[in-house]
N, C-alpha and C positions, 0 to 999 in steps of 0.2 A: 582552387576555389576555397577549400576549407582553411589553407594556410593564410590566404589573403584576408579571410574573415577574422582569424585569430589575431593577425597583425593590426587590423583596424581596432579590435577590442583592446589590445595591449600595444599601442604605438611606441611606448617607451622602450620596448625590447629592440626592435629593429633601428630605432634612432640611436640608442646607447651603443648598440654594436657597431653601426657605421661610423659614429663619431670616434669610437675607440680605435677603429682601423685608421681613420683619417688622422687622428692625433699621433699614432705610432709612425705613420708615413711622414707626417711633417717633422716629427723629432728625428727621424732617420736622415732627412735632407737638411737638417740644421735650422729648421723654422720653429725654434722653441717658443718664441713669444706667441706666434700664431696658434700653435698647438695648445698653449696654456689658455688663451683667450677662448678658443673654440671649446675646450673642455669646460671652462668656467661658465660659459653662457648656457650650454646644454645641462650641466649639473645644476646650475643655478635655477633654471626653469623647473627642473625636476624637484629640487628642494621646495621651491614656492609651492608648486602643485601638492606635494606631500604635506607641506605645512598647513595649507588650506584644508585638506582632508583630515588632518590630525585634530585641527581646531574643531571642525564639525563633529568628529567623534567625541571630543571631550565635552562639548556642549550637550551631548546626549548621555554624559556620565560614563563613557568608555575610554579608558586609557590603554593605548597599545604600545607596540614596539617602535612606532615611527619616530618618536623623539630620539632614540638611540641612533637610528640610521641618519637622521637630519644632522645630528651633531657629528657623526663620523664623516659624512660628506662635506660639511662645511670646514671641519678641522683639516682634512687632507687638502682641500683647496687653499686654505690660508697658508699652510706650510709649503705649498708648491708641489704636493704629491697628486697631481691632477689625474695621472693614469690610474692610481689606486682609486680615486673617486669614481671614475667611470666604471671600474670593475665592480664597485659597490652598487652603482646604479643598475648595472646589467644583471647582477645576481638577485638584487632586491626585486627587480621587475619579473624576473623569472619565478621567484616565489609567489608573487601576486598572481601571475598567470595560472600557476597551478591551483591556487585558491579559487580563482575565478572559474576555472574549468569545473572544479568540484562543485561550486555553488550553482552553476548553470545547469547541472544535472539535477539539482533539487528544485528548479522552477517548473511548475506544471500548471497550466491554465485549466479551467473546468470546461474545456471545449466539448469533451465527450458527453459530459453530463448535460450540457446545454443542447447539444445535437439530439440526445435521446428525449428531451422535453418535448411535448406535443407542440407542433408548429402550426397545424391547421385543424379545422373541425368541419364536419359535414353537417350543415344546417338545413333543415327541412322547412320549405316554405309551402303553405297551402293556399291556393287561390279561393277566395271566399265565394265567388260566383259558381265556377265549375268544380270546386273542391278537388281540383287536380294538384298533384304535389310535384314540387321541383326541388332538387338538391343542388346546393351551391357550396363550394369550399371557401371558407374565409379564414384569415389568420386567427389563431386562437385568442389573440388579445382583443378581437372584435366581438367575440361570443358574448352576448348579453344574457342577463338573468332572465329566465323564461323561455330561451330559445329552444326549439325542438331539435334534437341532435340524432343523427344516425351513426352508429359505431359498427364497423364491419369486423368480421372475424380477425382475431390476432392483432387489432389496432389497439393503441394506447388511449385510454379515456382522457379526453383533452382538458375538461374542467370537472369540478365536483358537480354531480348531477343526481337526480331521482330517477330510478328505473321505471319505464313505462311498460316495457315488455313483461309478460307474465312471469317468466323465470329465465335467468341467465347465469352462466358460470364465468367468473373472473379469476385471474392469477394476480393475487395481491401480495405475493411473497417479497417483492422488492420494496413494498411499503411497510408491511406489518411483520414480516418474517414468517407468516403462516406458509408452511410448505405445500399444503394441499389446497386445490382450487376451492374458491368459496362460491357457494350458490346464493345469488341474490334475487329477491322477488319484487314484484311491482310495488312501488312506494318506498323501497329501501334506497339509502344513499350509496352511491358508488363514487369512490375517490378518484381524482385525476392521478394518472401514473399506473393505475391497474391496467392489466392487459385483458381484453375481451376474449372469450372462449371461441367456440366453433360456429356461432350463429350470429346473424345480424340482429342488433338490438336497438331499441329506441329509448331515449332518455331526455329529461328536461333539465337544463342548466339551472343550478341553484346559487352558483357563485361565479364571480368574474375569474379570469385566469390568474391575476395577481393575488387573489384571495384563496385559490385552490390549494389542495395539499401539496402537489408536486412543486409549485412555486415557493411554497413556505419551506420545503426542504432545501431548495437552492439557496434561499436567503439564509437559512441556518448555516449552511456550509460556508457561505461567504463571511458571515459574522464570526463564525468559529476561527476561520483562518486569519482574519484580521486582528482578533483578540489575543493571539498567541504572544507570549513574551519572547523577546529576542534571545538567541542562544549566543553566549560568549564564546569567541574562538578559543580553542585549547591553548594555543601559544600565548594568548593575551594574559592568562593567569600568571605567567612568568615574567610579564613585561616590567613591572615596577621594580621587583627585587633584582632582576638581571641588570636593568638599566642603572640602578643605584650602585651595584657592585662594580660595573664596567667603568662608570664615571669616577668613582672613588680610585680605582686602580690606575686609570689614566692620569687623574689629577696628581696622585702620589708620585707617579713617574716623572711628571713635569716638575714638581716641587723638588724632588730629590736630585734630578739631573740638571735642572735649571734651563732645560731646552724645550721649547714649545713643540718641536717636531716629535718629541717623545710621547706627547699626549696623543698625537695623531697615529703614531705607530702602534701604540697600544689599542687605541679605540678602533682601528681598521680590523683588529682580530676580534672585536666585540660586535661586529655587525650582526644583526639578528637573523641572517639567512638560514642557519641551521634550525632556528625555532620556527621561521615562517615556512620552510620547505619540508620539515620532517612530518608535521601533522598531515599536511595535504597529500604527501606522497603515501603515507600509511593509509589515509582514508580512501584515496583512490585505489589502493591495493584491496582494501576491504570491499569497496564497491564492485571491483572486478571479480573478486572471489565470490561475492554474494550472487552476482549474475550468473556465474558458472553453476551455482547451486540452485538456480531457478527462482531467485529472489531479487527483486529490483528495489534497491535502497536509493532514495532520492536526496543524496547529499551527505556530507561529512557530519553535519549536525545531527542527522538521523542515527548514525552509528554511535555517536557520543551519547545520545539519549538512551538508545537500546542498551548500552553497557551499564546504565544505572537504574534500569526498571525495577521498581519495587512493588507495583500493583499491576494486575492483569485483569481485563474485562473481556468477555466473550459474548458474541451474538450466538444464538442457537442454530437456526436453520442455515444450512450452507456453510457453517463454520465448524461448530462441534459435530453437526450432523452433515450428511453429504447433500442435503437439500433435494434428494430425489426419493419419493416413496419407493420402498422395495418390499417384496413379498416376504412376510414372516411366518405365515402359517396358512395351510390349505385345510379347510374343515369341510370334508364331504358329507353329504347326507346319506342316509341309508340307501344301499343299493348302488352306490357309486364310489370309485376309487379316487384317491388324491391326484394321481397321475392323470387319470382320465378327465377329471374336472379341470385341472390346470392346462392340459393340452388342448382341449376344445375351447376353453375360455380364451387362451392366448391366440389360438387360431382365429377366433372371432374378433379379438382385439387388434388384429393386424390392420383392421379398416377403421380404427378409432384414433382420434387425436387427443383424447383425454389424457390428463397427466398420469393417472393410474395405469393406463394401458401399457406404457413403456415398462413399468415395473413388472407387470404380469408376463409380458413377452421375454423380458430378460431372465426371469425366474425359469421359464419354461426351457430356454436355451441352456441355462446353466445345469438343468437336470437332464439334458440330453434328449428332450422331447422333440419329435419332428411335427412341425406345424403344417396343417393341411390348408390348401386353398379352398375359398368359399365359392359355392356356385351363385350365391346371392348374398349381398350384405347391405346393411343400411345402419345409419346412426341417428338415434332420436336425441336431438341436442339436449344437453344437460341431464339426460336420463340414463342412456346406455346404448348398446349396440345389439343387433339381431343379425344373425348370419346362418346360412345353411351350409353345413360342413358335410359333405357326403350325403347320407340319408338322414342326417340328424339336424334338428333345429336348435340353435344355441342362443341364449340371451344372457348378456352380462350387463349389469348396471346398478342402479340404486334400489334400495329395498322396496319402495312403494312402486316403482316401475315393474320390477320382477314380480312382486306380489300380485299386481293386477293381471298378470299373465298365467299364473299357476293356482291351482285350487288349494293346495296346502303349502304354506310358507312359514318359516320361523327365522327370526333375527338371531345373530350371534352376539355374544358379549364382547365388548371392546375395551382394551386398556386405554389410558390416556395417551393421545397422540396417534392412535390407530384409526384406520378407515377400512371399510370392507366394500368389496364388489361382490354382489350376489350373482349366482349362476343358475339358470334353469336350462335343462336339456329335455327336448321332446315334450314340453309342457309339464315337466316335473321339477320340483325344487332340488337342485343337485348340490348345493352347499354354498360356501362363502370363501373368498380369497381375502386374507387379512394383510394389509400393508401398513407400513409405518416408515417414518424418516428416522432410521436408527442412528446411533452415535457412530462416528468414524471409529475404525478400529484402533487408531492411534490416539484418540482424544484423551483418554484416561492417562496414558503414559506421558502425554505432553504436559498436561496439567500437573501431574505428579513431579515431572522434571523441574517445572518452573518453580513450584513451591518448595522444592528441596535445593534450589540453587538461588536463593535470595529474594525470590518474589513472596512477599509476606501476605498478600491478599489476592484471592482469585474470585471473581463474582461473574454471574450471567446477567446480561441486559438483553431482553428479548421482547418482541411484540406479540409472541405466541401466548397461548392460554397458560394459566398458572399451573394446572395440573400436568400439562404435557412438559412444560419447562422444568418443574420440580423433578419430574421422572427422569429426564435426560440428565439434568445436573447431578442427581445423586449417582447415576451410573458412570459419570466421568470424574467424579471426586470434587464437585464444586458445592460448597455448603450455602452460600449466599446467593439468592435468586430474586431478581426483579423481573416481573413478567407483565404482559399486557401493556407495554409501554409505547408511546408515540415518539417520534424522533427527538422532539424538544424535551421529553422526559428523560431520554438517554443522555442527552447533553447535560442536563441538570444534575443528574446522578453521577455522571462522569466527573464533573467539575468538584463535586463534593468528596469523591473517593480519596482515601489516604492510605498508606504513605505515597509520595510522589517520587519519581515520575510514574505516570500511568500509561500502560500499553493497552490499546483497544484493538481487538481483532473482529472483523465483520466482513460482510460481502454485499449485501443488498443496497438499494438506493436509500432505504430507511437508515442505514448504518452511516451514510456519507457525512451528516453533520457531526456525529459523535467521533468518527475517525479523524475529522478535521480538527475537533476540539481537544482531543486527547494529546498528551505530551508526545506520543508517537502512535500513529494509527497504521495497522497492518490490514491490508485487503486480501481476501482470498480471490485472486483474480482469474484463476483457471476457468472457472465457469460462472463467476459471480458478476455483478453489475459493473459496467465500466464507470459509473458514477462513484462507486466506492473506491475503485482503483485511482481515479483522478484526485479524490479528496484525501487519500491516505498518504503516508510518508513512505511506506513500503508495500509492495505488491508481491504475493507469492504466486508464481506462474504455474507451479505444479499443483495438482489437486491432492494436496496433502498438508495437514496441519503441522507436521514435522518441521516445515520451513519456519514456523515461529521460533522454535528452539534453535535451529541453525542461525536464524537472524540474530537472536541474542548472543549465541556464541561467537559469531563473527564480529559482532559489535564489541564485546568484551576483549577478544583477542586483538582487534585492531587498535583500540584505545591503549591497551598494555604495550603494544609495539610502538605506537606514537609517543607515549610518555617516556619510554625508555630511550627512544631516538633523540627526543628533545634533551634528556638529561646527559646523554652522550655528547651532544652538541655543546651544552652548557659547560660540562666538565672539561672537554678539550679546549674550548674558547677561553676559560678562566686560566687553565694551565698555560696556554700560549700567551695570554696577556701578561701573566707573571714573568715568563721568559722575556717578552718584549720590553718589559720595564728596564731590563739591563741594557737595551739599545742594540742587541745583536740581531734583530729582525727588522729590516727597513720596511717602510710602508707598502711599497709595491710587492715586495716579497711576502709581506703579511697578508695582503689582499689575496694573493695566489694561494698561500698556505691555508687561508680561510676556505678557499674553494675545496681543498682536500678535506677539511672538516665537513663541508656541505656534502661531499661525496661519501664520507663515512656514514653520516646521519641518513642519507638517501638509501644506501646499501642496506643499512639495518631496518629502515622503514619498509623496505620492500618485503620483509618477512611477513607483512600483513597479508601477502598473497598466499601464504601457505599456513597450515595449521590443522590439527584434526578436528573433525565434526563427529558428533555422536551418530552411529549408524541408524538408519531408518528403522531397521529390524528391532532396535531396542525399545521402540514404542509400540509394538504390535500388541493387539488385544490378546489376552490369555485364553479367550473363548476358543472352542474347537474350530479348526480350520483356519486359525489366524497365527502369525508369528513364524519365526524361522524354523522352529522344531516341527511344527505341523507341515510346513512346506517341505522339509527334508523327508518327513515321513511319507508324504504323497509321492515325492520323486522316487523313494525307495520302492513303494508298491508298484509304481509304474515300471521300474526296471525289472521287478520279478514278474 
């Protein structure tokens, strides 16, 4: 089935192959005239089709290698070397098929982004006489301003609305980059695309679906993709000089020898197959290599742009940081130990769906603390959790909630980007657990590698608060910070950044427009939003920022290999053309020899499949417990 689809996309290959077989059979049985006419008709159709395509390209200001192929095919037909002309058609079609295969991998629709967008809304209708309520599901496009909406736990807010429920928690990380849940109170605006917390809430629509935040992001992505400048094929840069040299050599051979066949014999060896095949083969090798490294690069143009990156912009949450709040400190009150507070709090948080709960549980597990089952547990939405652990009553939650349950309470000081879960045990204030979305261990090393390997500008573009963004940027080595940005702000700043090309790295829905607008967008796809992955040119499938460095390394290596393969093809073609000027290489032999040149360039281009990548350990944080040395020390202690 796949072969049939490929043949439908590139019908010239099977047609040229079958025609070549038929021509050889006709020649073998003495039907030379029929063989020539068959070849002339098939090659003529191919020449006409190629000529139409070439004219269309020229009208758009792009001059490629097609003119050289057309001249070579026409010349071989005119002098009667119709077998050679069919070989040229076959090899030229093969090169185009390789290019088409690479290009098809670059095409991605925004289907996942559209699927994630809210499709329906729960509209609450109130009967005026009985005051009874009924709930009906309507398409999100039919929600009118003023409609009363019901939003269930973990559902996506369908349109921009004003909260009617007294208080609710929303995950806005995919819209703003804020990693911690945001608490909204009655009267505050909740943006479409935010994810509701653990309770049912009511809200009133204030904008139509088309005017809401999420739809605006979709529009930005589409506009950004449509506004991109076309990328010139690598081989096309050599088109004009190589064509000129080839025609000059072929013309000289004709003039010197006085034989028109000499023109065709020389030009057969100048067919652009090595140029057309070398780059696609190298780029396919680079695509395969990147996939093995956990990086999906969407086409050869992405590889070429990555090799020339001069500026890099990073989102904060989920990109330079892990996007998951982790415990950074346990601050016990007098009379309690840190392990006691953490163990009991984590035991109670087993029954919570709050975003901070997972960080508390993970920290307890990492310290080897055994969590206990609760005899009774309950969660007070947006406030905290209360559980009975053995003979002890444990409360974990917001400061106001815990303070209302204990007689003596004190807040703890927090640095920018930190959040605290307060703990009460048996009616006494037991302390606080401080969490923060800390930088990835490899972030500083990755930024340092980029700036020391040709990337002149590194900036942070984030929707998070200025103080938090500045703190994280300083810790990873980024000096320029733009914070509290909306998606269109990111797009505007990215367009103004210099020097170009610009690489943007992000993950959330809010990053989708700027990823699409950048010269090359890289999405952290391991746990990030699908929207970002669909809008980006590359997706890192492993949860590590090191993939950015590997993508740049693969891009540079692949382009070096492709250029070298092209130069090998050019050098061999010119050398053979000079030899053919003497008349020692017939046209059919020249076409076959040219395939040896193709083979040489392909074999060299396959070197793109191999090459060293900087080890992940090279980017490990120098902080205690990170990096290869610390890992070896832990292993040594374990053996002892």
